[in-house]
N, C-alpha and C positions, 0 to 999 in steps of 0.2 A: 504494500500500500504506500502511495506517495505521501510524504509529509505535508501538513498544512503549511503553505508558504507564509512567510512574515508579511505584515501589512505596513503601509506607510501612514502618515497622519490623516489621510483621507480614506483609509481602509482599502487601498489598492494593493493587491497581492503581488509579490515578486514571483512571476510565473513564466515570463517570456523574455528570453535573452537573444540579442543579435550580436554576433561576433564578426567583426571585420578582420579578414585575414591578410589584406593588403590595402594600402591607400592609393595604389596606382591603378590607372584605368587606360584602356586602349581607345576610348572615345573622348570627345570634348563637348558634351552636351551643353547647350548654352544656358540651361536652367540650373546646372550643377557645377560645371567646370568651364565657365565662359572666358577665363583669362588664358593668355598664351603660355605663361610660365608659372610653375608651382614649386613650392618647397616640399620635398619628400621626406618622409620619416627615414632616419638612418636604418639600413637593413639589419645591422647588428642589434638594434633595439626592438626589432619585431619579435613577438612571442614565438617560440618554437611550437611545433605540434604537441610536444609533451607538456609544455606549459599551458597551452590552450586546453588540452584535455584535463589537466589537473584542476584548472580553474572551473571548467564546466562541471567537473565532478563535485566540487564544493557547492556551486550554485544549485546543482540538481539535488544534492542532499538537503538543501534548504527549501526546495519546492519547485524550482524551475523545471518544467517538463516540455517546454517548446523552445527549440533552438533554431536560429536561422543564420546561415553563413552569408556574409555580405562583403562589400569592398568599399571603395574602389570596385574593381572588377575581380571577383574572387577566383575566377578561372585563370587569372594570371599568376596565382600562387603555385609554385612548382609542387608537383606531387599531391595536389589537393585530395584526390581519392584516398590517399593514405590517411589523411586527417579524418575524412568522412568515415573510413573503416574503424578508426580508433573511437570516434564519438558514437558510432552505431552500436558499439558494445556496451554502452551505458544503458542499463535496463530502465532507468527512470525517465529517459527521454521518449515521450510519446510521439513527438513530431520533430523530425530533422529535415530542414528545408534549406533551399539555396535561392538567392536572388542574383540574376546574372543579366548582362546585356545581350547575351546569346551569341556573340561573335565567335567564341571558341567552343560553343556547346556541342556542335555536331561531332567534334573529335573526342569529346569527353563524356557524352551523355550515357553511353552504355556502361563505361567503367564506373561512373558515379552511381548508377543504379545498382550495379553489382556490389559496390562497396557498402551499400545500405542506405543511401539517400532516399528519403520518402517523397519529397515534393520539390518542384521547380517553379519559380516565377521568372518570366522573361520580360525585360523592359523593351517595349516597342511603341514608339509614339506616332508612327506614320507608316502607311503602306506604300508610299511613293518614294522611290529611290532618290529622286532629286531633292525632295524635302528632307529625307533622312540625312543626306549629305550636308544640307544647309544647317540642320539642327545639331549634328554631331561632329561636323568638320572631318568626317571620315567616309570612305566609300566602301562600306561593307554591309549594305542592306541585305544582299543575297545571303551572306553568311548567317545573319540573324534568322532569316526565314528558314534556312536549312537547319539551324539549331533547334528551332521550334518543332519542326517535323522529326528531327532526330530524338528529341525528348519524348515525343509520342511513341515513336518506334521502340524506344528503350523500355517502355512500359510505365512511364510516369503518369499516374492518375492525378486528377485534381490540378492539372496544369493551369496556371494563371498567366495572363499577359497584362502588364501594367503600362498605362499610357498617361503621361503628363500632358494635360490639355492646356494650351496657351492661346489666348485671344490673338487673332491675327496670324496664327501659325497653322494650327491643325484642328481647330474646333469644327471644321467642315467635314472631318473624317469620322465623326462619332459612329454613325450607322455603318460605315464601311468596316470599322474595326469590330463592331458587333458581329457583322456577317462573317468576317474573317475568323473570329472566335468560333462561330458555329462550324465552319469548314474544318478547322484543325482540332476541334474538341477541347477548346480552352475557354475559361471564363475571363472576360475582359474586365479590368478595373480601371476606371478613370480617376486620375489624381489631380487635384487642384494644384496649381503652381504655388509653391511655398516660399516664404521669405526666410529660409534657414541660412546658416553660415555657408558661404560659397556662392549663393545666388546674388551676385553683385550687380546683376542687371534687372533684378526684380522690381516690379511696380504693381500696385493694385489694379491698374488699368489693364494689365496683361492676364489677370486672373479670370478664367472662365469658370463660373461658380457651379456648385452642385445644382442649384435651382435652374440655371441655364442649361446644364447638361440634361437634366430630367425633362425640361420643357422641349428641348430640341428632339430628344428621342421620343417623347410623347407625340410630337407632330408626325414623326415617321412611323411609329409602331402602334399608336393608340394607347389604351390603358396600361399603366405601369403600376404594379403592386409591390409594396415593401414586403420583405421577407424577415420574419422573426429569426434571431440567431444569437450566438454567443455574444454577451454584452461587451466583451473586451476587444472584439475584432475591430481593426481600424476601418474596414470598409463596410458601409451600409450596402446591403444586397437588395436587388430588385428583380422582379419577374415580369417578362413580357408575356403577351397573350399566347404565344406559341410555346411557352415553357422555357425560353432562354433566360438564364441568369446573368446578371452583370453587377458590378459593384461600383461605388463611388467613395473615394477617400477625400473628405472635405475638411482637412485640418485647418485651412485658411479661413473659411467662412462659417464652418460648423464644427468647432473643435470638440474632440472627445476626451480631453485631458482627464476628466473625473472618473473615467473607467479604464484608463491606460495602465497596462501592466508590463510595459516594455522598458528595457534598459539596454544600453549598448556598450560593448567592449571594443576598444580600438585595437588595431593590429599590434600596437606596442603596449597594450595593457592598461590604458586609462579607461575607467568605468564611468560612463555618463548616464545620468538618470533621465535625461530628456534630450530630444534632438535639438532643442533651443538652449540647452545649458551651456554656460561659458566655462565651467570648471568640472573636472572629473577627479575620481579617486585612483591613485596609482597602485594598482594591484601587482604589476610587474615588479615594482620595487620591493614589495613584501615578499614575493616569490624569490627574487634573486638575492635578497639579504638573509635568506634562511628562516623567514617567519614560519611558525608552525601552522598546520592546517587549521587548528582551533583559532589561532590569531587572525588568520585571513577570514575565516567564517565570522568571527566577532566583528571585524571591520565592515564586512558586507552587511551584517545584520544592523549594526548601529547606523550605518549610512542610510539604509533603506527605511528603517523605522523613523528617521528624521526627514524623510523625503516629503517635500511639499510642492514640487515642480508642477506648474500648469502653464508651460511655455506658450502654447498656441492660444490658450484663452487670454493670457496676459497681452500677447501681441495684438489680438483682436480688440481688446479693450482700449488700446491706444487711440483708436479712431484713425487719425492721420498717421501713416507709418511708411517707413522707407526700408532700405536694406538693413539686416540685422547687424552685420559686421562689415566694416570697410576693408578694402584691399590691403592696406598697410598693416592692419591688425592681423589679417589672415596670414600675411607673410611672416609676421613675428611668431604666430602660433598656429601651425597647420592643423592642430587638433580641432580648431573651430570649423574646419571644412567639412561639409557633409560627406564628401568622398572619403574622408579619413575615419569618421565614426560610423558610417553606414547609414543608409536611408530608412 
């Protein structure tokens, strides 16, 4: 039986951990990595697979049963299936998932499945190769599509496709993406453009909201019904009249902070309690200075018990808002980048 997870000051459980395995990425999406140059984490400071596995073991003993591997682009981390195999041996993890941009997925999907990965989410914001090139500054749209098909062929059920929707860019592709999801057997999740660290070109005028997404799809498909689900899930799910499911993650206009059970571990071991948080807890330092398992567990517990983060709600309450972190501050502290702490 899994232990009851600790709760924070708002009663939110520590149940869902996202682990970034690298801060590097092979795309330059303009909503995440819009700048030309970045400061990378020193490779010697990245957690080893053994260190990641040891920390995940402690988290799972405290009640974490959902783990997602992220980046940067996680498939850039060498020998990633080996880490998946190590984590899959943890009996407390009920859900072991991966978020990827899909560029390298075709080559690795089968091996990841064999290693014990449960689920895959692929980021794909457009079905047009020319727009993909404009949004990512890379010419590998075909590889992403091949990765999606490879994931299905490898036997991944519950495949999801995440699409960040931005006004003036891809809001006209909502129904096209829904139809593509039907073809490949994947659930589409539309994500509002967020003003997190790294989004240095963000403005509210570019946010295509949850309400606008639902209105646009309603005009195309008719009645849309909400679906009751797990209260901590980031996406609200909806049902079309033909039975098609899709989701909307509306952190910008409809924050879900009060039910959020997520935290994030960077590739070099900083633990962040919120995607908007400016400071994290250095778990790598505890590991590498010989802290006992009990000491690390106590540090995690005390940090979570004191957690009161409500980053998205606080940002919304500002009314007028601009980018969260400026370029110079990001250069001084790359941990503030979304590609460093995982999305």
